[in-house]
N, C-alpha and C positions, 0 to 999 in steps of 0.2 A: 516970680509972675503971681501978678492979685488973681480975686476968684473972676473975673471975666478974664483975663488971661488962659486962663486953665480952660473954661465952658469953651470959648471960640477954638483952643485948641483942639481939644478932643473934638466938637464939632467938625471940622474942616477935614481931621484924620478919617469921620465919618463917614460924611458925606460925598467922601472921595470914593469910600470902600477900600482904605490904605489900611493895613497895619502897621501902627506904628514901631520902630528899632527898641530891643530890648532896653538899651539904655535910656531912650526918649521914653517910653513907656514906665521903668521906674521914676524917671523925674517927675512925671506927671500924675502920676498913684501919690509920690508923696507930695506934690503941691497941691493936691486937690484935698490932702485929707488935712494940710495944714488949713486951707482956704476956703472948704467948704462951709463952715459957718458964716464967712461973709455974702452966701452968695446969696442973690435976688432971686425974685418969681424967674426971668427971662433965661438966668445962669442956672437954674436947677432945672429948667426943663430942656435946655440945650446940654447938658452934664449928661442926663438921665437918660434922655434919647440916644445920644451920641455912644453911653456907655453900652445900653440896651442892644443897639444896633453891629457896634462893635462883636459883643457876644454872639449874635444870630449869624452873624455872616463870616466872623474870623476867627471865632473860637477865642476870643481876648475877653481874660478874665476881668471880673467889675472890678474897680477901685477897693480899696478897703474902705470906703467911704458912703458906698452905694446904699447900703440901706438907712444910714443918717439922713444920705440927702432926701431919701423918701420921708424919713423922720419931719424932715425940715417944711417939706411939700405939707403932710398933714398939721403941721403949724398954723399955714397961712391959710386962709379965706379964697374959694373961690374968688369974689370979687379983683383979687392980688394978681389974675393971672390974664391976658388977652386971649382972646379965641385961640389965636394961632397955638400959643403956649397950652390951653388947654384939650385942643388937636394932639399935639405931640406927647403930651402925658398917656391921653387915652394911647394913643398908635403903640406906646412901650406896655402897656395894658396888655393890648392885642399881643407882641412879639412876646409876652410873660404866656398869657395863654395860648396860644397855638403853637408856642416854638420853645417852650420852656428858656426861654432867657435869662429869666431870674438866676438860673443855675441853682446852686445851692442855699442861695441866699432870703432868706426871709423876707420878704420885704411887707408894710404896711400902707395900703391904699385909704388916705381920706374918704370919707363918705360921701362928698360929691363927685368922686370920679367917673361914677357909672349911672352919674344924669346929667352934671352940665358938660362934663367931660367927653361923653361919650355924644351927647347934642350936638358939639360945638364939632366933633371928628363928623356924623353924618351929615352934619348941615355942609361943611367944606365937601363928601361924598358926591351931595344933590348938587353942589351948586358948581362942581367941578366936570359936571357932566357934558361933554360938547364933541360934535362929530365934522371929522375936519375932511376935506375932501380924497385925503388920503387913503382917511378912515373905511369912507364911504368907497373906494374903488377895491381896496383888498373886500366889505361886503361883497359886492357886487360879482368879484371874481369866485368866490367862494358860492354863490347862488348861480353862478354861472355851472358850477360843478354837481349843482343838484344838491346843496347838501343845504338841510333848515337850519336858520339861523337866528340869532337878535341882535340888534344895536343895544348896548349900554344895558344889557341885563344889570339889577342890582342883584347881590348875593341877599339869602332868604335871611341872612339877622341883619341887613341894612349897611355892613359896613363896609362894602366896597363896590364898584360898579364894573361891569366886563367889558370892554371895547366889543366883542363880539362871544356870542354864546351858541357854543352847538349844543340841543338840549340831546339830542339824540344818543349822543354821546357822552354827555356830561365834560366837554370841553372850554377853556377861556380862550380864547383867541387876541392877545395884545399887539395892536399895531404901534410901534416904538418909534417916535419919532426923534427929532434931533434933542430936545430937552431932556430924554433920556439916557444921553450919553453924553461924554467928555474924549475931548483927546489927548493920550498919554503924552505927546512930544508938542511943547509949544511952539516949537519953531517949525512944526509943519505945517505948509500955507494950505495942503488939497487933502481931499477927504480920502484915507487910509483906513480900511474897513480890518486891517489887523495892528492896528494902535487905536480903535473907539474901544473906548471903556465903558461900561455900564453904569450910571450912578447908584448907591445904595439906597433910596426909594424906590428905583426900579428893581430891582432884585429883593429889598424888602415884599413888595407887593406881588412877584411869583410864591416868592416863599410863604407868602400868609395866604393868598389866594388858591395854590395847592394842597392847603387844607380844607377849601371848600367847592373842589371840584375833582374830577378825576384826573386831568391833564392840563396842562397850561403851556400854550406855543406861543412867542413870542416874532413875530414879522418886523426885523429891524427895518429903517426907512430906505436907508442907502442900499440893502440888497431888493426889496422891492424896484425902486427905484432905476434898477439894472438892469431889470424885466421890463426892456422897451419896446414890448410889442405884446398884444394882446393874449397871443400864442407862450409866449415865453411865462406871462405872470401865471395862467392857472396850471404852466408844466411846472411852475414853481411851486407854487399854493400845496398843488395835488400832492406833489412828492412829499413837501413840509407838513402836511396835515399826516399823510398816511406813516411818513417814517417815525413823526416825535409821539403821535397820538394814537395811530392806529386805525384812524379813519380811512376805513378799506372804500366804504362808497366814494370819497375823493379821489382812491387808488384805479379805482373799476371803471368810474362815469367817462364815458367817449368824450371827449373835447368836442367843444360842439363846432369849431372852427373844421378842424379834422374829418369829423362826420360830414359837414356840408361838403365839403372839399372831394371825401369819397363819393359823395351821393353823384356831385357834379360827375365826377368820373366815369362811372358806371355807367351816365345817363350818357351819356358819351360814347362809352363802346356802343351802348347797346344802338344808338343812333344811325353806327358806324355800322353796325351786322345787319342791321333793317337796311341799312340801305344797298348791303352790298345783297343783301337776297332780293330785294327788288330788280338790282341788277342783273341777277344771272336770271332770273324770271321774263325779265323783257327779252334777254338774247336768247332763250332756247324757246320761247314766240315766235319769234322773230324766223329762226332758223327754222322750225315748223313748218309758219306758213310758204318761207323761202324754197322748201323742199317737195311743200304738196304745190306750190306754183309751178316748181322746173318739173316735179313728176307729171303736172296737165301738160 
């Protein structure tokens, strides 16, 4: 394997959030050690991101050349990297800083990593802010439950944007659309939630966001779509927030549809009672009048 082969193989395993078998990992470590010096900026960014991701999510030890690859990065100029590659390197820095994913390996950072690479990452965060129709639908349900929320709240350090933020509870709610999953069975043509696996980037997001707020709650698109009535969606979101984040306001808030139905039932019952009372009163008057006339 050449340097690009090694970087691409590492990237494939990490992107799919899969742990290489022992013999495969040994082969990759050996090859990486042999070809690391031949890696260009793209290969270095891919290999470092992949290694940090596997360590963070799967406890896979870094290859022996991990620190050496960082040394190579330090020997390059910021202009040698594309904006995407700079963002990947800063993502690795965040993994090191927020989840100790550098392990016992001491890694050097280039001077520009905390300026240009950070700028590239934050620019991607800002440019990536979008609000889909499903995203708005989830926010609408949370609003119906009487929970104060904010759309696309950027964290204090500017490194992440939360789909929906619940400020009273310090909870991030992430709506995960199809791009956050892949199907574990290529032969399956129908949606099967049991075979839907989260991508590494999605798990990393939750891992790093958990360092920024009290709780992270994720709402899979297929689970939300299964709730095909407003009542079912409110019940699903209420239960999820209460169970996973302790948002008791969601648990105790009365369902507006149920409240309207109960109110309508009470009104109907009241009308029946009043109608019965009017009927009884009329019969009494009639009987009294009839008796009086009869007496006469």
